[in-house]
Structures are given as C-alpha cells and as structure tokens.
C-alpha positions in Angstrom: 105.8 98.6 16.0 106.7 101.8 17.7 109.3 103.9 17.0 112.1 104.6 19.3 112.0 108.1 20.3 115.2 110.1 19.0 117.9 111.2 21.3 118.3 114.4 19.5 117.4 115.9 16.4 120.8 116.1 15.2 120.8 114.0 11.8 124.4 114.1 11.2 125.9 113.0 14.4 128.4 110.7 14.6 126.4 108.5 17.0 124.8 105.3 15.1 121.2 106.5 13.7 118.4 104.7 15.2 115.9 102.1 13.7 112.7 103.1 12.4 109.5 101.5 13.3 109.5 97.6 13.2 106.3 97.6 11.0 106.9 100.0 8.4 109.7 102.2 7.0 110.9 105.2 8.9 109.8 108.7 7.7 112.7 110.2 8.9 116.1 109.3 9.8 116.6 109.5 13.5 119.3 108.8 16.5 119.4 106.1 19.0 121.3 106.4 22.1 121.1 102.7 23.1 123.9 102.0 20.3 127.6 102.2 21.1 129.5 103.7 19.1 133.8 103.6 18.8 135.0 105.8 21.7 131.9 105.3 23.9 132.2 104.3 27.4 130.7 100.8 28.0 127.3 100.8 29.5 124.6 98.0 29.3 122.0 100.5 27.9 124.5 101.3 24.9 124.6 97.6 24.0 120.6 97.2 23.8 120.6 97.3 20.2 124.1 96.8 18.8 127.8 98.3 18.8 129.8 100.0 16.0 132.6 97.5 15.4 134.7 99.7 13.1 134.3 103.4 12.4 133.9 105.3 9.2 137.8 106.2 10.3 138.8 102.7 10.4 139.1 102.7 14.1 138.2 99.2 15.8 136.3 99.2 18.9 138.0 97.6 21.4 134.8 97.0 23.7 133.2 94.4 21.3 133.8 91.6 23.5 131.9 93.8 26.4 129.2 93.5 24.0 129.1 90.0 23.4 129.3 89.3 27.3 126.1 91.7 27.8 124.2 90.0 25.1 125.0 86.5 26.5 126.9 85.6 23.3 130.2 85.1 24.6 129.1 82.2 26.4 127.6 80.3 23.3 131.0 78.6 22.0 130.6 77.5 18.9 126.7 78.1 18.9 126.3 81.4 17.5 126.1 82.7 13.5 127.5 85.6 12.0 125.9 87.4 8.9 126.9 90.4 6.8 124.9 92.3 4.5 126.3 93.9 1.6 125.0 96.4 -1.1 124.9 99.6 -2.7 124.2 102.7 -0.6 120.4 103.7 0.1 119.2 100.2 -1.2 117.3 99.5 2.1 120.3 96.8 3.4 119.7 98.3 7.1 116.0 98.3 6.6 116.0 94.8 5.5 117.8 93.5 8.5 115.5 95.5 10.8 112.6 94.0 9.5 114.4 90.6 9.0 115.7 90.3 12.8 114.2 92.7 14.7 117.3 94.7 14.9 117.4 98.5 15.1 120.0 99.9 12.4 119.5 103.2 11.3 117.6 104.0 8.0 117.5 106.5 5.3 114.0 108.3 4.8 112.5 108.5 1.2 113.1 112.2 1.3 116.8 112.1 1.8 119.6 110.3 -0.2 123.0 110.3 1.8 125.1 107.4 3.8 123.4 106.2 6.8 125.4 103.5 7.6 129.0 104.3 8.4 131.6 101.7 8.9 130.5 98.4 10.1 127.9 98.0 12.9 126.9 94.8 14.5 123.3 93.7 16.6 122.4 90.3 17.5 119.0 88.8 16.4 116.0 89.9 18.3 113.4 88.3 16.2 112.3 84.6 17.0 109.9 82.0 14.4 106.2 82.7 15.3 105.6 79.0 14.7 108.7 78.5 17.2 109.0 74.5 15.7 111.0 73.1 12.9 111.3 76.7 11.7 112.6 78.4 14.7 115.4 81.1 13.9 118.7 79.5 15.1 120.2 80.7 18.4 122.7 83.5 18.7 122.5 85.2 15.5 125.0 88.4 14.8 124.0 90.6 12.4 126.7 93.0 10.9 125.5 96.0 8.6 128.5 96.9 6.4 128.8 100.4 4.9 127.4 100.8 1.4 129.5 101.1 -2.1 129.1 103.7 -4.4 128.6 106.1 -2.0 129.1 110.0 -2.8 130.9 110.5 0.7 134.0 108.0 -0.4 133.8 108.8 -4.1 136.6 107.0 -5.6 137.9 105.8 -2.7 137.4 101.9 -2.5 139.8 101.1 0.0 137.5 101.3 2.7 135.2 99.0 0.4 137.7 96.4 -0.1 138.9 96.1 3.5 135.3 95.9 4.9 134.5 93.4 2.4 137.7 91.5 3.4 136.7 91.7 7.2 133.3 90.3 6.4 134.4 87.2 4.2 137.0 86.5 6.9 134.4 86.7 9.7 131.0 85.9 8.5 129.1 82.7 7.6 126.5 84.1 5.3 127.0 87.4 2.9 123.7 88.5 2.1 123.7 90.7 -0.9 120.5 92.8 -0.9 119.7 94.2 -4.6 116.9 95.4 -6.6 115.1 93.3 -9.2 115.6 95.9 -12.0 119.2 95.8 -11.2 119.8 92.1 -12.1 122.1 92.3 -15.5 123.5 95.4 -14.7 127.3 95.4 -13.4 127.1 98.5 -10.9 123.5 98.1 -10.2 123.8 94.5 -9.0 127.1 95.3 -6.9 129.1 93.2 -9.7 132.0 95.4 -8.9 131.4 94.6 -5.1 131.2 90.8 -5.5 134.5 91.2 -8.0 136.1 92.7 -4.7 134.4 89.9 -2.7 136.0 87.2 -5.1 139.4 88.6 -5.4 139.8 88.9 -1.3 138.4 85.7 -1.1 141.4 84.3 -3.3 143.9 86.5 -1.3 142.1 85.3 2.2 142.2 81.6 1.4 145.5 81.3 -0.3 147.3 80.2 2.5 144.7 77.6 3.8 144.1 75.5 0.5 143.6 72.6 2.6 140.8 73.9 4.6 139.2 75.5 1.9 136.6 77.1 3.7 133.3 78.1 2.3 130.9 81.1 2.5 127.0 81.5 1.3 126.1 84.5 -1.3 122.9 85.0 -0.3 121.2 87.2 -2.8 117.8 89.2 -1.5 116.1 90.4 -4.6 114.3 93.6 -3.7 110.9 94.9 -5.3 110.4 91.8 -7.0 107.1 92.3 -8.9 107.1 88.5 -10.5 107.4 89.1 -14.1 110.4 87.6 -14.4 110.5 84.7 -12.6 113.4 84.2 -9.4 114.9 81.4 -11.3 115.5 83.3 -14.5 117.0 85.9 -12.2 119.0 83.4 -10.2 120.4 81.8 -13.6 121.2 85.5 -14.8 123.3 86.4 -11.6 125.2 83.2 -11.7 126.3 83.6 -15.2 127.3 86.8 -14.4 129.1 85.9 -11.3 131.0 83.0 -13.4 132.2 85.5 -16.0 133.7 87.7 -13.0 135.1 84.5 -11.6 136.7 83.7 -15.0 138.0 87.3 -15.5 140.0 87.3 -12.4 143.9 87.0 -12.3 143.8 83.9 -10.0 147.5 83.0 -8.0 149.6 80.2 -9.0 148.3 76.7 -8.3 144.6 78.2 -8.6 144.3 79.2 -12.1 141.5 76.4 -12.9 139.7 76.9 -9.8 136.1 77.5 -9.9 133.5 79.7 -7.8 131.8 76.7 -6.7 134.9 75.5 -4.8 134.5 78.5 -2.6 130.9 79.7 -2.3 127.5 78.3 -2.3 124.6 80.4 -3.3 121.1 81.3 -2.4 118.4 83.3 -3.5 115.0 85.1 -2.1 112.8 87.4 -3.8 110.7 90.0 -1.7 107.9 91.9 -3.1 107.7 96.0 -2.9 108.1 97.3 0.7 105.8 100.4 -0.3 103.6 99.2 -2.7 102.9 95.6 -1.1 103.6 96.1 2.7 101.8 93.4 4.2 103.0 90.8 1.5 106.6 92.2 2.1 106.3 91.3 5.9 104.8 87.8 5.2 107.7 87.1 2.8 110.3 88.7 5.4 108.8 86.3 8.0 109.2 83.6 5.8 112.7 84.3 4.8 113.6 84.7 8.2 112.7 80.7 8.9 115.7 80.2 6.7 118.2 81.3 8.9 118.4 78.3 10.7 120.8 75.1 10.7 120.7 73.0 7.7 122.7 70.3 5.7 123.6 69.6 2.3 121.6 67.2 -0.3 122.4 65.8 -3.4 122.6 68.2 -5.9 120.5 67.8 -9.4 123.4 69.9 -11.0 126.5 71.8 -10.4 125.3 75.0 -9.4 125.8 75.3 -6.0 122.3 77.2 -5.3 120.1 76.7 -2.3 118.6 73.7 -4.1 121.1 71.5 -2.6 120.4 73.1 1.1 117.9 71.6 3.0 116.7 72.8 6.6 118.4 76.0 6.7 121.0 78.3 5.3 123.8 77.7 8.2 125.9 74.6 7.1 128.8 73.8 9.3 131.2 74.4 7.0 130.2 77.8 6.7 131.1 78.7 10.6 134.8 80.1 10.9 135.3 77.7 13.9 135.9 80.9 16.3 134.7 80.2 19.6 132.4 83.1 21.0 134.7 84.3 23.5 137.4 84.7 21.2 135.7 86.4 18.5 136.7 89.9 19.8 140.3 89.1 19.7 139.9 87.2 16.2 138.2 90.0 14.9 140.7 92.5 16.7 143.5 90.8 14.8 141.8 90.1 11.6 141.2 94.0 11.2 144.6 94.9 12.3 146.4 93.0 9.2 143.8 94.2 6.8 143.9 98.0 8.1 147.7 97.8 7.6 147.3 96.4 4.6 149.2 93.0 5.0 148.6 89.5 3.8 145.9 88.3 5.8 146.7 84.8 7.1 143.6 83.6 8.8 144.8 80.0 10.0 147.7 82.3 11.7 145.1 84.4 12.9 143.3 81.6 14.3 146.4 80.3 15.9 147.2 83.4 17.3 143.7 83.7 18.7 143.9 80.0 19.8 147.4 81.0 21.7 146.1 84.2 23.3 142.6 82.6 24.6 144.3 79.5 25.6 146.7 81.3 27.6 144.0 83.6 29.3 142.1 80.4 30.0 145.0 78.7 31.6 145.8 81.8 33.5 142.1 81.6 35.1 142.0 77.8 35.6 145.6 78.1 37.7 144.0 80.9 40.0 141.4 78.1 41.0 144.1 75.5 40.9 146.4 78.0 43.5 143.3 78.3 45.8 143.8 74.4 46.7 147.6 73.9 45.8 149.2 76.8 47.1 148.3 76.4 50.8 149.5 72.9 50.7 152.8 74.2 49.3 153.2 76.8 52.0 152.7 74.4 54.3 155.6 72.2 52.8 157.8 75.1 52.4 157.1 76.3 56.4 158.0 72.9 57.3 161.2 72.4 55.3 162.2 76.0 56.4 161.6 74.9 60.2 163.5 71.5 59.4 159.8 69.8 60.7 158.8 68.0 57.3 155.2 67.8 57.5 153.3 64.6 55.7 150.2 66.3 54.1 147.8 63.6 54.3 145.1 65.1 51.7 147.3 65.7 49.2 146.4 62.8 47.0 142.5 63.6 47.2 143.1 67.6 47.2 146.1 67.4 44.4 143.6 65.1 42.0 140.3 67.1 42.4 142.4 70.3 41.8 144.3 68.9 38.6 141.3 67.3 37.3 139.2 70.5 37.8 141.8 72.9 35.8 142.3 70.3 33.0 138.4 70.0 32.6 137.9 73.7 33.1 140.4 74.7 30.6 139.2 71.8 28.1 135.8 73.3 28.2 136.7 76.6 27.2 140.0 76.0 25.2 138.8 72.8 23.3 136.9 75.2 21.1 140.2 77.0 19.5 142.6 75.8 17.1 143.0 71.7 17.7 146.8 71.9 17.5 147.2 75.0 19.6 144.5 73.7 22.3 146.5 70.3 22.3 149.7 72.2 22.7 148.6 74.2 25.3 146.7 71.7 27.1 150.2 69.8 27.4 151.5 72.8 28.7 148.9 73.5 31.5 149.3 70.0 32.4 153.1 70.3 32.9 152.7 73.5 34.8 150.0 71.8 37.1 152.2 68.5 37.1 155.7 70.4 37.7 154.0 71.7 40.8 152.1 68.4 42.0 155.2 66.7 41.3 157.3 68.8 43.1 154.7 68.5 46.1 154.5 65.1 45.6 158.3 64.5 45.8 158.6 66.9 48.6 156.1 64.7 50.3 157.8 61.5 49.4 160.7 63.0 50.6 159.1 64.0 54.1 157.8 60.2 54.3 160.9 59.0 53.3 162.7 60.6 56.0 160.1 60.4 59.0 160.0 56.5 57.8 163.9 56.1 58.4 163.9 58.0 61.7 161.1 56.1 62.9 162.9 52.8 62.0 166.0 53.8 63.3 164.1 54.9 66.7 162.1 51.3 66.8 165.1 49.1 66.3 166.8 51.5 69.0 164.3 51.0 71.8 163.7 47.4 70.7 167.6 46.7 71.5 167.5 48.7 74.6 164.3 46.8 75.9 165.8 43.5 75.2 169.2 44.7 77.1 167.0 45.9 80.2 165.6 42.4 80.4 169.1 40.9 80.8 168.2 38.3 78.2 169.8 37.7 74.7 167.9 39.5 72.0 168.0 38.4 68.1 169.2 41.9 66.4 168.7 40.6 63.2 165.0 39.8 63.9 164.4 43.1 65.3 165.9 44.8 62.1 163.8 42.4 59.8 160.6 43.0 61.5 160.7 46.9 61.9 162.2 47.1 58.0 158.8 45.3 57.0 156.8 47.6 59.0 158.3 50.7 57.8 158.3 49.5 54.4 154.6 49.1 54.4 153.9 52.5 56.1 155.8 54.1 53.5 153.9 52.1 50.3 150.6 53.2 52.2 151.9 56.5 52.9 152.8 57.0 49.3 149.8 55.7 47.7 147.7 58.1 49.8 149.9 60.9 48.6 149.9 59.8 45.0 147.7 61.6 42.2 146.1 59.0 40.3 146.5 58.9 36.6 149.9 60.5 36.1 153.0 58.9 35.3 155.2 60.8 37.7 153.1 59.1 40.6 154.6 56.1 40.3 156.8 55.9 43.5 158.4 52.4 42.7 161.9 54.4 42.4 161.5 56.0 45.6 160.4 52.6 47.3 163.4 51.2 46.1 165.6 54.0 47.7 163.6 54.1 50.6 164.4 50.2 51.3 168.0 51.1 50.1 168.5 53.5 52.5 166.8 51.2 55.5 169.5 48.8 54.4 171.9 51.3 54.7 170.2 52.4 58.1 170.3 48.5 59.1 174.0 48.6 58.2 175.0 51.7 60.2 172.9 50.3 63.1 174.3 47.0 62.7 177.8 48.4 63.1 177.1 50.4 65.9 175.5 47.5 67.6 179.0 45.5 66.8 181.1 48.4 68.0 178.9 48.4 71.5 179.7 44.6 71.5 183.0 45.1 70.6 183.4 47.8 73.3 181.6 45.3 75.9 184.5 42.7 74.9 187.0 45.2 75.0 185.9 45.8 78.8 186.0 42.2 79.5 189.4 41.8 78.0 190.8 44.9 79.8 189.4 43.4 83.2 190.7 39.9 82.3 194.3 41.4 81.1 194.3 43.8 83.7 194.2 41.1 86.5 196.3 38.5 85.0 199.0 40.8 83.7 199.1 42.1 87.2 199.5 38.6 88.8 202.1 38.0 86.4 204.5 40.9 87.2 203.7 40.1 90.8 205.6 36.8 90.3 208.7 38.6 89.9 209.7 37.4 93.1 212.5 34.8 93.7 210.0 32.4 94.7 211.1 32.3 98.2 208.1 33.1 100.3 207.9 36.8 99.2 205.0 39.0 98.6 204.9 37.7 94.7 205.9 33.8 95.4 203.0 31.6 94.8 201.6 29.5 97.9 201.9 26.3 96.0 202.8 24.7 92.6 205.5 25.2 90.0 207.7 28.2 91.1 207.5 30.3 87.7 211.1 31.5 86.4 211.6 35.3 85.6 213.0 35.1 82.1 209.7 33.5 80.4 207.5 36.4 81.9 207.0 37.7 78.4 206.2 34.0 77.4 203.4 33.5 80.2 202.0 37.3 79.1 201.7 36.3 75.6 200.1 33.3 76.0 197.7 34.6 78.4 196.8 37.7 75.9 196.4 35.5 73.1 194.0 32.9 74.9 192.3 35.7 76.3 191.6 37.4 72.8 190.6 34.1 71.5 187.9 33.4 73.7 186.8 37.4 73.6 186.9 36.4 69.9 184.6 33.2 70.1 182.3 35.4 72.5 182.0 38.1 69.6 181.2 35.8 66.7 178.5 34.0 68.9 176.9 37.4 69.3 177.5 38.4 65.8 175.9 35.9 64.2 172.6 37.0 66.1 173.3 40.4 64.4 172.7 38.6 60.8 176.4 40.2 60.2 178.2 39.7 57.1 181.6 37.7 56.9 183.3 41.0 55.9 181.5 42.8 59.2 182.7 39.8 61.2 186.8 40.0 60.0 186.5 43.6 60.4 185.2 43.1 64.1 187.7 40.7 64.7 190.7 42.8 63.3 189.6 45.6 65.5 189.3 43.5 68.3 192.7 42.4 68.2 194.4 45.7 67.5 192.1 47.1 70.4 193.4 44.5 72.9 197.1 44.8 71.9 196.3 48.3 73.0 194.8 47.5 76.1 197.8 45.0 76.9 200.6 47.7 76.1 198.6 50.2 78.6 198.8 47.4 81.2 202.1 46.7 80.7 203.0 50.6 80.8 201.3 50.8 84.3 203.0 47.9 85.5 206.6 49.7 84.5 205.5 52.8 85.7 208.4 54.1 87.7 207.1 54.1 91.0 205.6 50.5 90.3 208.4 48.6 88.6 210.9 50.3 91.1 208.5 48.6 93.9 208.7 45.1 92.0 212.7 45.5 91.7 212.6 46.2 95.6 210.1 43.2 96.4 212.2 41.0 94.3 215.7 42.0 95.8 214.2 41.6 99.3 212.9 38.1 98.7 216.2 37.2 97.6 218.4 39.1 100.2 216.0 38.7 103.4 214.9 35.3 103.0 217.0 31.9 102.6 216.3 29.5 100.2 213.9 28.0 102.2 211.9 30.8 102.6 212.8 31.8 106.4 213.7 35.3 107.2 217.1 36.0 108.0 218.6 37.3 111.4 221.8 39.0 110.5 224.8 37.8 112.7 228.2 39.6 112.7 229.4 36.1 111.2 226.8 36.0 108.2 228.2 36.8 104.6 226.0 39.9 104.5 227.9 41.3 101.5 227.8 38.2 99.4 224.2 37.5 99.7 223.5 41.2 99.0 225.7 41.0 95.9 224.3 37.8 94.7 220.4 39.2 95.3 221.3 42.5 93.9 222.7 41.3 90.6 219.8 39.0 90.4 217.5 41.8 90.5 219.6 44.0 88.2 219.3 41.2 85.7 215.3 41.5 85.4 215.5 45.1 84.1 217.1 44.4 80.8 214.3 41.5 80.6 211.5 44.1 81.4 212.9 46.6 79.2 211.8 44.7 75.9 208.6 42.5 75.2 210.8 39.3 73.7 210.0 35.5 73.9 212.5 33.5 76.1 212.5 30.6 73.5 213.4 32.7 70.2 214.8 35.7 72.2 212.4 37.8 69.5 209.1 39.5 69.5 206.2 37.7 69.5 204.5 37.5 66.0 202.0 40.4 66.3 201.8 41.3 62.8 200.6 38.0 61.7 198.6 37.6 64.7 196.8 41.0 64.0 196.5 40.1 60.4 196.3 42.6 57.1 193.5 45.1 57.2 190.3 43.9 55.7 189.1 44.9 52.4 185.9 46.1 54.2 187.5 48.4 56.2 186.5 52.1 56.2 188.0 54.9 57.6 185.5 54.8 60.1 187.1 51.8 61.5 190.1 53.2 62.0 189.8 56.5 63.5 189.9 55.0 67.0 192.8 52.8 66.6 196.1 53.5 67.9 198.9 53.0 65.7 201.0 49.9 66.4 204.6 49.4 65.0 205.5 46.8 62.5 201.8 46.5 61.8 201.1 50.0 60.4 203.7 50.8 58.0 202.9 54.2 57.2 203.5 55.1 61.2 207.3 54.7 60.6 207.6 52.6 63.8 209.1 49.2 63.7 208.0 46.1 65.6 211.1 46.2 67.8 210.4 49.9 68.8 206.5 48.5 69.4 208.3 45.8 71.6 210.2 48.5 73.7 209.0 48.5 77.1 211.4 51.0 79.0 213.7 52.9 76.8 217.5 53.2 77.5 217.4 56.3 79.5 214.6 54.7 81.7 216.5 51.8 82.2 219.8 53.6 83.6 217.7 55.8 85.4 215.9 52.7 87.1 219.3 50.8 87.6 220.6 53.8 89.5 217.7 54.4 91.6 217.2 50.7 92.2 221.4 50.4 93.5 220.7 53.3 95.8 217.6 51.6 97.3 219.5 48.1 97.5 222.2 50.0 99.3 220.0 51.2 101.6 218.8 47.8 102.6 222.2 46.5 102.8 223.4 49.0 105.2 220.3 48.5 107.6 221.2 44.7 107.6 224.5 45.4 108.4 223.8 47.7 111.5 221.1 45.1 112.6 224.0 42.3 112.7 226.5 44.8 114.4 224.1 46.1 117.0 223.1 42.4 118.4 226.7 42.2 120.2 227.6 45.3 121.5 228.9 45.4 125.4 227.5 47.0 128.7 229.8 49.7 130.1 231.0 48.9 133.9 230.0 52.4 134.9 226.3 51.2 133.9 226.7 48.3 136.6 227.8 50.5 139.2 225.4 53.3 138.7 222.8 50.6 138.7 223.6 49.0 141.9 224.2 52.1 143.6 220.7 53.8 142.7 218.9 50.2 143.1 220.5 49.1 146.3 217.4 49.4 148.5 215.3 47.4 146.1 217.9 44.8 145.5 217.9 44.1 149.4 214.2 43.9 149.5 213.9 41.2 147.1 216.6 39.3 148.6 215.0 39.4 152.1 211.7 38.3 150.8 211.6 34.4 150.4 209.2 34.3 147.7 210.9 37.3 145.5 213.8 35.4 146.0 213.0 32.0 144.7 211.1 33.8 141.7 214.1 35.4 141.0 216.1 32.3 140.8 213.6 30.4 138.7 213.5 33.3 136.2 217.3 33.2 136.5 217.3 29.4 135.5 
C-alpha cells in the first residue's frame, strides 16, 4: 500500500502523525493533515482517517459527534463496537491497529525512539475480511489508540495513564494489550503495572453498578512470537500474573472475595515478527481481524475465562456499554469530565444523564415535527375563540392521531436505545406533553361542538314552534323537543367520535356527552318555560280582554234601572250594592276558564307538575293585576264622575216606569232631586273599597292566589306586581289592596258630584218655571198694529178664514 504524503516535514507538530504504508512499517514518522486534532475546525477531510478525542493536555474534543456523523456511525444505534489498545510507548500499538483495521494512526520509525501517540485518538475500521462470508468483520468498529505508558515525556507522572485507562475501560468493549513475547513474565515489560491500574479503576468504575457487573475483554496480542514457547504456556503465565495482581489489590468493602474472572474475559493471539517475517505477519494479522465480529459464549472446560469459551468472534453482547452511537459523544464527554476533575465516576449515573440529555433532545426534535401539524389547528381554534366564532375542525381526529403516532414512533426509534428507566420516563413525559396539547385542542373542539349543538337545538325548536304557529294548528311542543334533542345528541356523538384521537384515555367523551345532554335538558326546560310564558301571555291577553269588557259592563250597570244608559233592556234589574260580588264572581270564573286553557296547552309541553303550579300561580297574580288596572281605569276621575252623573240623572230625570219627566211648577222637584242625589252619593263609599255585600269584607284573595310554589325562581317573580295581603314583605295589608278610592279622592269626588247635581237641579227648576210665563199686553197691541193688513187679508179671503177656524179648533 502507498504511503500518504506528508503535509509538511515537521515531525514535532501538535497535529496527529500520519499513517505509514499499509503493507510495511513506515520508515519515517510523518504527519497527515486528514486527522482532526483538538481545536481544529471541523471539515469533512479532517475526519477521513480519525479524530483526536483527548489531547495530551487532557482537553476533550467537542467535535467527536461531528466525526461520528461524518463516518455514518452516529446512525448505527447499538450496532457499533469500540476497541482500545494499551501498551508501553514505542511498542508498535499504532502499527498493529493500522495493519489490523486499515487505520492511519501515526507510527514511529525504527531510527527514532520517542512518543508518537499523544492523548487518545479514534478512527473507524476501514478493512473488511477478504472472504466476505461468515468471518466478515463486524460493522462500525471504532478504534481508540491510547497514549503509551512508560514514556519519557511524562516520566513519573502516571496521572494521564490512570485517567486514560479509566476512560477506555468506561467506554470500550475490548482492551487490546500489545506486548512482546520476551516481555511475558516481566512486571514492567509485560505492562503489569498498566494492568494493575486497569484492575484498580475497574473496581472503582463498577463499584456503584454491582448488579449490572459489566464485563470487558482483555485481548493480549503477543508480538514477535517465534514459536519456541507455545502460546498456551504464555497464556498460562499471563493469567497467573494477572491473578496475582488481582489478589494483591485492596478491594472495596463487599468485594473482598471477588475474582478477576468476575469482571474480565481473556483472549490471546500471537503474531510473528513483523520485520523478519513480514508475509507471515500480514497473514496472521488478517486471521486476527476475522475474530473481531459478533460471538457468543460456550460451555467452558475450566474456569479460565479465556477465548476457549468464545465462539464466533470476540464481541459479546455483555461487553457492549449499551450507549447508542448518536449519544456516545455526550456520554464520553461526561465520563471524561468526571475523570479529569478526579471525581468518582458513576457510570450508571452517566448513562442516566446521557439518556436524559438525548431523550430531551430527541423529544424536542419530534415535537418540531408535531408542531407542523398541530400548531395550525391550535391557531385556528384560538382565532375562532378570540372572534367568538367557535370553529369545528373536522380533521382533528385523523391529524391528531397521525401526529401523535409519528412523534411517539420517532421518539421510540431513537430514544429506546438509552437507559430504559429514563427512556420510559421521558416517553411518558413526551406523551404527556403531546396529550396535554391534543387534549386541550380536543376539549376545545368538544366545547365548540357543544355550543354549536346547543345553539342548533335551540334554533331548531324555535323554528319548529314558529312553523306550527304560522299554520294555525296546534303543535306538540314536547314532541318537537324530543325529536330535536335526539338529532342533537346523534350529531354530537358523531362529531365527537370524528374529533377523538383513538387509543388515548382522555378521548372518552362520555362525560362531555352527559354534560351536553344535561344542557340540552336545561335548554329544553328554558324553552319550555319561555313557551309557557308565551302561552301565559296569550292567556293573560284573553283574560284582559274578557275582564275589560265584562267589568266595563258591570260598571255601566250602576244606573238606577229606570231606563238609563246603564239599565238592562230586559231581565232582572241588578242591585248596586252587589257590584263587587258580581265582579268577583265574574273574575274568578274567567280566571278558572283561563286556567283550564293553560293546563290543556301545558300538557302538550310535557310540563312538570311544579311548572304547572308556577304557571297557574303566575296566572292568578297577573289576572288580579289586570283586574285592578281595569277597576282603576273605571274609577278614574272623569270616568267615575260620568258614571255617577248617569246614575243620578237616571233617578232624577226618569220616573219609576222609566218615562222622562217634564217638569211643571207643581212637581216636587226638590224632593226628587234630594232623593236621587243621596242615592247616588251612597255609591261613592261602595265604590271606594272592594268588599263583598254579604260579608262586608274583602274577597278571599290570599287563599285564592295561594302561596308561592317551591319551584318559583327569581325570574318568575321579577315581572309580578306586589299584592297587599299576599306579599307580606311589601308591608301592604289586604285592606289597603282592596282600597279603590282613597279618602281624599272620595271627598273630592263628593264635592264635584254635588256641583254637577246642583247644576242639573237648577236646569230642571228653570225648565218648570219657564213653561208658565204671561205674554205682555203691549206685545199684543204691537202685533195688531204691525200685522193689521195681513189680518184683514186673511179675514176677507174665505179659504184662509176657513183654514184659520179649523186650525183654532
């Protein structure tokens, strides 16, 4: 393979050194501008061969997620694997990775011995198995090249070594330990110090996650294996050394009896000398690459936890840290922040924090798509509410269901890979947010349907009643209400079902349906009351008409019965003293007939007994008010004075036979006048109070009207006139209620009547005296003197004379 051209000749640049030739080791250490180091602006070319995750100053690269996006790994979900390589400085770790995974990590030439890898670098596997079959390498393998240990650049400072080991262990599935064959059995040479660090941080790392007990694979790659010592012997030596190291560790409380096998599995591979056996080396590297695929555990022959129990590949499900690829950068940043600040690293907490962060992020993204569908509907509803014109959005059910389903599915697809508890909680929160908005929209729509349905019902009933009234035929109000109510309920149910979002608990509209039916009943009751009010008004007009005519006739009968204007033409002549008795009987019989009319019509309204009671109670009170108004009209000053004059004249101007009197000087004019006047004056006290002749007491008005029914509401009383003796709170007695003329009006009426009667008397007196007056003598002499010629002419004419004689006779 060709070597990538260097970007410049500087070997100590802070940029990541470039990869050497794929076929052979590089001869010089070079730089590759296609690596992205910390601080570089993100460009696609920089991520072609990898990224520096953490630099040698322990700074984390915030562009890691961009790298994962550019390489397509971020969309892999859990289908990715992370490998880290450890080893002493200048032992060929980067070279191994380059050959094994086709990466381009910088390597050191044989002519120089100094640090090449600084910090932690990451690249993606670019090699595939040649057979492309069952032994094909796993997809989306990420490789981390960790800065080597024992470097002279850091000297005694082992802080970065420990922190990088902790970071790698917290994120990686497989830890490749790169050692030389001749270092096996040595403490420093075999990286036993590094492994002790790994074990210590492992106990620290998973102390708070005892239940999960995550495992890792320590993959020992023994370099420059010449074959003298079998791999199995080298394997046993390494396991023994590792067991001793583990036993020597100071373990936390509760883990004193833990074994190394509780946390780690082991795998081993040997590679021939790269320089002396280059072809054999490349062949074995290719074979080694086929092991980096998914595998499973088989029954182990012993308790060694080695690769003898692994079948297929080295990637076991229990090694995976279960961090979705799109959240790995956030997780890694949180882990490194805890590590670099020397805080206790709690991986479960980090995973939960990551899950919270990513779930919130994903929720915001899906809500944006949700808003595209729902926000216009919300705005439409809000606009209708603002204008007072409630709009029914027919497509709410379908649109809401699709928007909700799409949002939840999108969230589930991305967020379900994270911590299950957090995911479940965040899903509930998302569904709650979505449902809160949909519920508000749905209930707003139900309210619109509710109000529209009530208005439509009210209008339909009103129109049906008007049509019935126009036709002049009797209509059944109860049937109209029942018919329109059934239509309204059916319409509401149909629209509510079309608006509902299936599958959510709040889409049950039974309660709203009941409320709608209840309001329809309330509207029905209101319409029935209004219709009964209209019925009552019509009957009140009928009562007013009947009473107006009948009461007027009774007052017209105040005449003496001697042929006056108020005297009946035939039948028994009514007495004046039982005027109020006749009016009371007439009034009660008229109201009784009105009550019968009211009850007959109210029956067709399906009115309740209480409503009927209220209607009858109102009818009696209204009828009494009509009677009082009619009586007050009759006893108005002009009317009552006219009635008294007629009564007086009937008695004064007509005799007992009803014949008009012609006054003569011999008639007892004064006696007749006095009798007629006193008889008429006796009517004034009678008219002053509404009293029955027999008991000389007011009629039983309170008992006749009755007490207010329990069903009476303030609206039923607001248009009623207070009645004395019935409404006690008015402070007006029954006696006061029955007072027709006050004392002052009585006195004034007496004075006015006497003046009027005196005038009639004087006129009669003059008429009698004027009928007998003598003609003066000088009048006769004057007539003879002036008419002598005419007298002579008549006497001389036989015809005129004879006619004159006949006329005189």
